[in-house]
N, C-alpha and C positions, 0 to 999 in steps of 0.2 A: 699487059693489062688484062684483067679478067673482064669478061663480057657479062652484063647484067642478066639478060634473057629471063627476066622475072625471077632471078635468084633471090633467095632469102638470106639475110645477113643479120647476125647478132652483133651489135656494136657495144663494146664496153664503154660505158659512159661514167665519167668521174665527177661531173658537175662543173667542169672547166670549159673554157672557150674552145679548146682544140677538139674535144670529142663532140661538142655541140655542133661545130661547123662540119665535122666528119659526118654526122647524122644528116645534115642538110644536103651535103654533096652526094651522099649515097642515094638519098631519095630522088634528087634531081637526075641522077644517072639511071634511074629506073629500078633500083633494087627495092625489095620488100624489107624494110628495116625494123628491127626490134631492139629497143634500147634496154640494156641490162646493166644495172648498177651493182658493183661488188662491194660488200662490206667486209673488210678484212680485220678491222680493229674496233673494239667496243668500249674503249675507255674514254672518259671525258678529259678535256684539257684543263689547264690551270684556271680557266674562267668558269669551269663547271658545265661547259657545253660539249656536246658530242659532234665533232667536225663532220663525221660521216652522215649524220642526220641532216645537217645544214646542206651538205653537198647533194644529198638525195632530193631535197626540195628544189634545188636548181635543175637537177636532171628532169624532175617531173614538169617543171615550168617549160623547159626546152622541148620536151616530147609533146606537151600539150600544144605548144606553138606550131610544131611541125606536123602534128596529127599523126604521131606514130605511137605504138604501144610501148609501155614502160613497165619494167619489172625490177625487183631487187632480189639479190641472192647473197647469202652469208657464206664466207669461207673462213670464219674466225678461228675455228679449231684447227683447220688445215694450215692456216697461216702461222699460227703459233707453233705447230708441230714441225713444219717444213721450212719456215723462214726465220721466225723470231728466235726459236731455240738454237738454231745454227748460228745466228747473229750473236747471241750471248756467248755461246761456247767459244767462238773464235776470239771474241774480245777478251774473255777470261784467259785465253792462252797467249795473249799479247799481240794478236793480229788485228788488222783493220779491215773488216769485211764490208761487202756492199750488198745490203739487203734488197735494193731495188733490182739488181741482177737476179738474185734468187727468186724474188717475187715473180718476175717475168717467166723464169724457167718453171717454177713449181705451181704457180697459180694461174696467171693470165693466159699463158700459152700451153697449158696442160689441163688443169681441172676446169678452167673456164671454157677452153675449146671443147672439151668433152661435154660440158653443159650445153654449149651451142649446138652440138651435134644432136643432143637429146631433144632440143627444140626443133629439130628437123631442118636446121640451117645448112646452107652450102658453104658459107664463109663466116669467119670471125674477123671483126674489124676493130681497130683501136685508133686513138688520136695520137699515136706516136709519130714523130718526125723521122720517117724512114720510108724506103720504097722496096718493092719486090718486083722481079721480072723473071721470065723464063731463063733458065741457066743455059749458058753457051755450050756446056758439055754435060747434059743431064745424066744422072745415074738413077738406078732403080730406087725410088722413094725420095730422091733428091732432085726435083725437077725445077725448082726456083731458087734464085739467089737473092741475098740481101744487099741493097744498094743504099748509099748515103742519101740523106735528105737533100733537097735542093737548097735549103737554107743552112749553110755551114754553122751558123751560130746556134741553131736549134737541133742539129742532127743528134738522134738518140740511138744510133746503131750500137754505140758502146754498151748501153744497158740491155741490149738484146743478144749479147754475145753467147749466153749460155742456153738460149732457146734451140731446140733440136731442129736441124735444117729441113727435115721432112715436113714440118708443119706449114712452111711458107706457101705451099700450094693451096692452102685453105685460109690464107690471111690477107686482109686488105688494109692498107694504110692510106686512107683517102686524102690526107693533107700533106703527105710527104713531098709533093711536088710544089708546095706553096711556101713563100716566105711568111714568117709569123705576122708581120704587119698586115699583110693581105688577109690572113685568117681573121684577124680582129675586124678589119674593114667589112668583110663578108658578114660577120656576126652582127655588126652594127647596122648594116644596110637592110638586113632582113628582120631586124628587131628582136634578136635573141637576148634574153636577160643577162647572159654571161659575157657579153661583148667586152665589158670593161673589168671583168673579174681578174684579180691579181693571180699571176701564175703561182702554183704551189712550188715550194722549194724544199730541199732537204729530204730527210727520211720521212715517209708517210706517217708512221705511227708516233713520231715525235712532234710533228707540226711546228708550231712557233716556240715551243719550249726550249730552254737551254739544254744542249745535248748532255752535258756532264750531269746536270741535275736529274735528267731522265734516267741515264744509265746507272746512276747511283742507287736507283730503286731496285735494280735487278742484279747488279754485279757487286760483290763484296769488296769494299774499298780496303786496300792494304797499303797504308802509307809506307814510304821508304825514302832512300836517299837519291838525290840527283848528284851525279858525279861528272867531273870533267873527263876529257879524253885521256888525261894522265892518271885518272882514278881518284882524284882529290874530291872530297865531299864539298859541294858548293850550295846545297840547298836540300829541300825535301819535297816529295811529290805526294799526291793523294791516292796513288795507285796507277801502275803502268798502263792499265787498260784504258785510262782516260786520256791518253796522249797518243799522237801518231807522229811518224817521222816528218821532219820539216816544220813541225808546229812551233809557233812563237809564243802564243799567249798561254797563260795559266800556270806558269812555273814560279812566278813571284821572285824572279831573279833580277836584280838591278845592278847599280854601279856604273862606273864610267866605261865607255866603249860601246860597240855595237850590241844590239839585242841578242839574247841567247835563243838558240833553236835546238829542238830535239834531233839528235843525230843517231840515236840507237837505244835499244832496250836490252836489258839482261833480266829476263823473266825469272830465271832460277835464283838470282841474287836480289830480285825485286828492285833493281836499279834502273834509273832513267839516265841516259848519257846525253849531255848537252854541251854546246860550245857557242862562242860568239860568231856572228856573221851569217847572213842568209846565203852567201855563196862560198861557205867554207868547204874545202875539199872533202871533208868527212861526209858531206851530203851527196856526193856525186859518185856514181858507179858506171862502169862500161857495159855490164851485162846482167841478166837475170835468168833464172830457170823457172818455168811455169809448169803446172800440172793440171789435172781435171780439164783436159783439153776438149774443145767442142769445135769441130770443123763443119761448116754449113754444107759443104759438098759431100760430106760423109767420110772423107779421108783427108789427110794432110795434103797441102799443095805440092809437096816434094817427097821423095823417097827418104827412108831412114839414112841419116848421115850426110845427106846432100844439103848444101848450103843454098838457101832460097832468099833472094832479096825482096823486100817489101817495106811497108811502113807500119808503125805501131803507135798505139796510145796506151800509156800506163795510168791514165786518169781521164775523166770526162773533161771535155773542152780543151784538152791539150792539142797543140798543133801536131800534125803527123811527124813522126820521127823516123828517118831512114834507118833501116837495120837489116840484119841477116838472121834468119831463123834456121835452126837445125833440130830435127826431131830425133828422139831416141826411144826405142821400145815400141810397144803396141798396146792397143786396148786401153783398159783403165790405168795401166802402168806407164803409158806413154808420157814423156816429158818433152819440152822444147826449150832449147837455149836460145836466148835472144841477145845478139851482139849489136849494140847501137853504134852508128857512125860517130856520134858525139856522146860524151858522158851525160848521164841523165840524173836529175836532181830528185832526191827523196823517193826512190823506188821502194814501194811498201809491200811487204809480204801480206797476203790476204786480199789485196786489191786485184783487180782484173787487168790483164794486158790483152789488147784487142788488135788484130792484124788486118791490114788492108792492101789490096792491089788496085791502085787507082780508086775508082768509085765503088769497087766491090769489097764488101766486108767478108773476110775469109773465115772468121771465127776468133777464138781466143781461149784463155785459161786463167787460172789463179796463180798469182806470183807466189812461188814457194820459197826461193832463196834469192839473194842478191849478191852479185860479185863484190870483191873487196873495194872499199872506197878509195878514191884518189889519195886521201890522207894516209891510209894504211899502206898503200903502195909506196908513197913517198918516204914513209918511215921504215920501209923494208919489212913490214909485218902484214902481208896480204892474207887476211883471214876473214 
């Protein structure tokens, strides 16, 4: 734990209950707290309202209640250049990216941290459900490690996987040790206006809008065929970018039998591959290869070629999956092969895989390729 000692903290405030209670706890612990609201998106929603403006009003209300200074800062241009443009590029190439991970890496724990330092602050704090502690084996620049939140239902370490490990010595997560219900109880007890505010879900710049309708404004829709595993045309799609592996809805395929699910994409042919059954072998694979790796300790937990047992998540809220990882190469070219003890459903290129050793988050990377499906292995065509 960091000691207050009259330290100054810039707290990223979103207008939600989590960052509101974080502000209260930091002040109670003796920190000098500055509330700073980030505006990363400047468009109105389908109701003609700007969600960011509404959230900032909530931030102002909480800061006035707690008697702490409140400021707003814009990262709109930076967000479009470093997060949104990459989000669109990957979708156009048929991948399924995670902009929240990119935002944490590029904006909240980089540009925002630099802004906090400009404010003369010692620490940056956020309302994330995560924890940091001094590393068991610290290295130069990597003195703290990322730990799961106490509330397993709210743990957000998955979304922090691309943040550089050296920044955690200057980061505070004030609510990481609390269960979500207790956070709401604290907010209600001290009279914060956000105590009953609904949690934000989904991608921040989409809000409550339908994802497909939003994406259609930016990604050129190129309709094509939906084909079966045998290559038979069974329907049409609106563009492969609008679908992800394991998806059930949106294909307009009916008939008798189990529902259809997306099991693959052929971007070159503009084809979507689908078959019936949520547990079809075509949805399951034993391994994946990831790139763009980020290790919070500065280096991988094992030497090149060495098999290292740990657990992994290939999507948020997934239960830990036992696996063995094996790194190859070094630097920006380093990759890791992840062999799972049990076959995994809908491993999706473009998404992140995150590694854990008990409560410690080791880091993670972007899923590049996925091993052959159980279906293709059964058919004798492992590709």
